[in-house]
N, CA, C and O atoms as a DFTB+ gen file, in Angstrom:
228 C
 N C O
     1  1      -2.436       9.025      -8.115
     2  2      -2.585       7.919      -7.196
     3  2      -2.132       6.604      -7.831
     4  3      -1.755       5.664      -7.131
     5  1      -2.171       6.550      -9.148
     6  2      -1.755       5.309      -9.795
     7  2      -0.255       5.084      -9.631
     8  3       0.206       3.943      -9.603
     9  1       0.505       6.174      -9.524
    10  2       1.940       6.021      -9.309
    11  2       2.224       5.376      -7.957
    12  3       3.170       4.599      -7.824
    13  1       1.425       5.689      -6.976
    14  2       1.593       5.080      -5.648
    15  2       1.312       3.588      -5.727
    16  3       2.045       2.788      -5.146
    17  1       0.260       3.207      -6.441
    18  2      -0.071       1.792      -6.580
    19  2       1.020       1.037      -7.329
    20  3       1.397      -0.067      -6.936
    21  1       1.518       1.622      -8.392
    22  2       2.582       0.968      -9.168
    23  2       3.845       0.847      -8.327
    24  3       4.496      -0.198      -8.330
    25  1       4.197       1.916      -7.602
    26  2       5.393       1.891      -6.757
    27  2       5.278       0.819      -5.674
    28  3       6.228       0.071      -5.443
    29  1       4.124       0.737      -5.009
    30  2       3.984      -0.257      -3.941
    31  2       3.922      -1.675      -4.502
    32  3       4.346      -2.619      -3.835
    33  1       3.403      -1.838      -5.711
    34  2       3.392      -3.159      -6.329
    35  2       4.815      -3.611      -6.645
    36  3       5.165      -4.768      -6.410
    37  1       5.634      -2.708      -7.173
    38  2       7.035      -3.033      -7.458
    39  2       7.789      -3.280      -6.154
    40  3       8.583      -4.216      -6.057
    41  1       7.537      -2.440      -5.156
    42  2       8.177      -2.620      -3.849
    43  2       7.789      -3.963      -3.234
    44  3       8.627      -4.641      -2.639
    45  1       6.533      -4.341      -3.378
    46  2       6.077      -5.645      -2.888
    47  2       6.842      -6.768      -3.569
    48  3       7.336      -7.681      -2.908
    49  1       6.939      -6.700      -4.888
    50  2       7.613      -7.767      -5.629
    51  2       9.077      -7.896      -5.212
    52  3       9.582      -9.005      -5.040
    53  1       9.751      -6.769      -5.051
    54  2      11.171      -6.795      -4.682
    55  2      11.355      -7.309      -3.261
    56  3      12.143      -8.223      -3.020
    57  1      10.623      -6.716      -2.321
    58  2      10.786      -7.124      -0.918
    59  2      10.363      -8.571      -0.692
    60  3      11.007      -9.302       0.060
    61  1       9.279      -8.978      -1.344
    62  2       8.793     -10.338      -1.143
    63  2       9.772     -11.363      -1.712
    64  3      10.020     -12.397      -1.091
    65  1      10.327     -11.080      -2.887
    66  2      11.273     -12.028      -3.473
    67  2      12.569     -12.107      -2.658
    68  3      13.126     -13.190      -2.478
    69  1      13.042     -10.969      -2.171
    70  2      14.246     -10.992      -1.324
    71  2      13.960     -11.709      -0.009
    72  3      14.771     -12.511       0.455
    73  1      12.808     -11.421       0.589
    74  2      12.445     -12.083       1.837
    75  2      12.260     -13.572       1.682
    76  3      12.605     -14.342       2.579
    77  1      11.712     -13.989       0.545
    78  2      11.526     -15.422       0.292
    79  2      12.870     -16.112       0.095
    80  3      13.098     -17.214       0.594
    81  1      13.761     -15.439      -0.647
    82  2      15.068     -16.031      -0.921
    83  2      15.899     -16.166       0.351
    84  3      16.599     -17.161       0.536
    85  1      15.819     -15.168       1.224
    86  2      16.595     -15.191       2.471
    87  2      15.841     -15.849       3.622
    88  3      16.356     -15.937       4.737
    89  1      14.620     -16.308       3.351
    90  2      13.773     -16.927       4.368
    91  2      13.548     -15.966       5.541
    92  3      13.657     -16.345       6.707
    93  1      13.233     -14.719       5.200
    94  2      13.021     -13.658       6.184
    95  2      11.533     -13.304       6.206
    96  3      11.041     -12.591       5.331
    97  1      10.838     -13.802       7.197
    98  2       9.387     -13.599       7.271
    99  2       9.011     -12.148       7.532
   100  3       7.977     -11.681       7.056
   101  1       9.832     -11.437       8.276
   102  2       9.520     -10.028       8.557
   103  2       9.561      -9.183       7.290
   104  3       8.754      -8.267       7.129
   105  1      10.487      -9.482       6.397
   106  2      10.563      -8.740       5.147
   107  2       9.358      -9.065       4.264
   108  3       8.833      -8.186       3.581
   109  1       8.921     -10.325       4.277
   110  2       7.738     -10.699       3.498
   111  2       6.488     -10.049       4.087
   112  3       5.584      -9.668       3.344
   113  1       6.426      -9.920       5.400
   114  2       5.314      -9.233       6.043
   115  2       5.310      -7.757       5.677
   116  3       4.255      -7.191       5.392
   117  1       6.482      -7.130       5.682
   118  2       6.592      -5.730       5.281
   119  2       6.148      -5.544       3.838
   120  3       5.477      -4.563       3.518
   121  1       6.511      -6.468       2.973
   122  2       6.098      -6.394       1.572
   123  2       4.583      -6.486       1.453
   124  3       3.972      -5.751       0.677
   125  1       3.983      -7.379       2.211
   126  2       2.527      -7.526       2.166
   127  2       1.819      -6.281       2.701
   128  3       0.783      -5.880       2.170
   129  1       2.367      -5.677       3.739
   130  2       1.779      -4.444       4.267
   131  2       1.913      -3.290       3.285
   132  3       1.015      -2.454       3.179
   133  1       3.032      -3.239       2.564
   134  2       3.199      -2.207       1.527
   135  2       2.142      -2.370       0.451
   136  3       1.576      -1.384      -0.021
   137  1       1.874      -3.604       0.060
   138  2       0.858      -3.855      -0.951
   139  2      -0.522      -3.464      -0.440
   140  3      -1.299      -2.848      -1.168
   141  1      -0.831      -3.812       0.790
   142  2      -2.113      -3.459       1.381
   143  2      -2.295      -1.955       1.453
   144  3      -3.346      -1.438       1.075
   145  1      -1.298      -1.259       1.927
   146  2      -1.377       0.199       2.039
   147  2      -1.480       0.842       0.665
   148  3      -2.233       1.795       0.470
   149  1      -0.722       0.317      -0.279
   150  2      -0.725       0.886      -1.621
   151  2      -2.079       0.836      -2.298
   152  3      -2.464       1.777      -2.992
   153  1      -2.807      -0.257      -2.103
   154  2      -4.100      -0.385      -2.762
   155  2      -5.257       0.116      -1.901
   156  3      -6.369       0.263      -2.408
   157  1      -5.030       0.379      -0.628
   158  2      -6.096       0.865       0.241
   159  2      -6.063       2.370       0.431
   160  3      -7.019       2.944       0.953
   161  1      -4.988       3.020       0.022
   162  2      -4.859       4.444       0.301
   163  2      -5.796       5.292      -0.553
   164  3      -6.319       6.300      -0.077
   165  1      -6.018       4.898      -1.811
   166  2      -6.869       5.712      -2.681
   167  2      -8.314       5.775      -2.186
   168  3      -8.855       6.876      -2.083
   169  1      -8.971       4.647      -1.873
   170  2     -10.329       4.757      -1.335
   171  2     -10.384       5.508      -0.002
   172  3     -11.360       6.202       0.281
   173  1      -9.339       5.370       0.813
   174  2      -9.292       6.082       2.082
   175  2      -9.244       7.587       1.861
   176  3      -9.972       8.335       2.513
   177  1      -8.399       8.030       0.952
   178  2      -8.264       9.467       0.683
   179  2      -9.555      10.022       0.090
   180  3      -9.988      11.114       0.459
   181  1     -10.167       9.282      -0.821
   182  2     -11.429       9.733      -1.425
   183  2     -12.516       9.850      -0.366
   184  3     -13.246      10.840      -0.332
   185  1     -12.625       8.862       0.485
   186  2     -13.616       8.899       1.561
   187  2     -13.347      10.007       2.557
   188  3     -14.277      10.650       3.044
   189  1     -12.088      10.232       2.861
   190  2     -11.721      11.302       3.784
   191  2     -12.100      12.658       3.213
   192  3     -12.662      13.499       3.915
   193  1     -11.792      12.870       1.933
   194  2     -12.142      14.144       1.292
   195  2     -13.662      14.344       1.239
   196  3     -14.149      15.454       1.454
   197  1     -14.397      13.287       0.957
   198  2     -15.861      13.384       0.933
   199  2     -16.406      13.688       2.327
   200  3     -17.349      14.466       2.470
   201  1     -15.822      13.085       3.341
   202  2     -16.253      13.345       4.705
   203  2     -16.015      14.783       5.123
   204  3     -16.863      15.403       5.764
   205  1     -14.860      15.308       4.757
   206  2     -14.558      16.708       5.068
   207  2     -15.517      17.629       4.321
   208  3     -16.017      18.605       4.883
   209  1     -15.772      17.312       3.047
   210  2     -16.680      18.148       2.246
   211  2     -18.106      18.103       2.810
   212  3     -18.790      19.126       2.841
   213  1     -18.552      16.937       3.249
   214  2     -19.889      16.812       3.820
   215  2     -19.994      17.529       5.162
   216  3     -21.051      18.065       5.493
   217  1     -18.921      17.547       5.931
   218  2     -18.943      18.221       7.229
   219  2     -19.026      19.735       7.066
   220  3     -19.572      20.433       7.920
   221  1     -18.485      20.228       5.975
   222  2     -18.523      21.665       5.744
   223  2     -19.916      22.126       5.302
   224  3     -20.292      23.278       5.518
   225  1     -20.662      21.235       4.693
   226  2     -22.006      21.618       4.193
   227  2     -23.079      21.423       5.208
   228  3     -24.247      21.699       4.932
């Protein structure tokens, strides 16, 4: 899961800098969403797995 976080952090930096340089707000928004998804996916997956495990018991 750490590879996903590192990848989305790098993707955020690249997209945000390009969007800022070109004054493209949609690209900066996409970069911010990539960062949000990258750091929110791990707790979501852990919670989902725990929920499935609890439903089986």
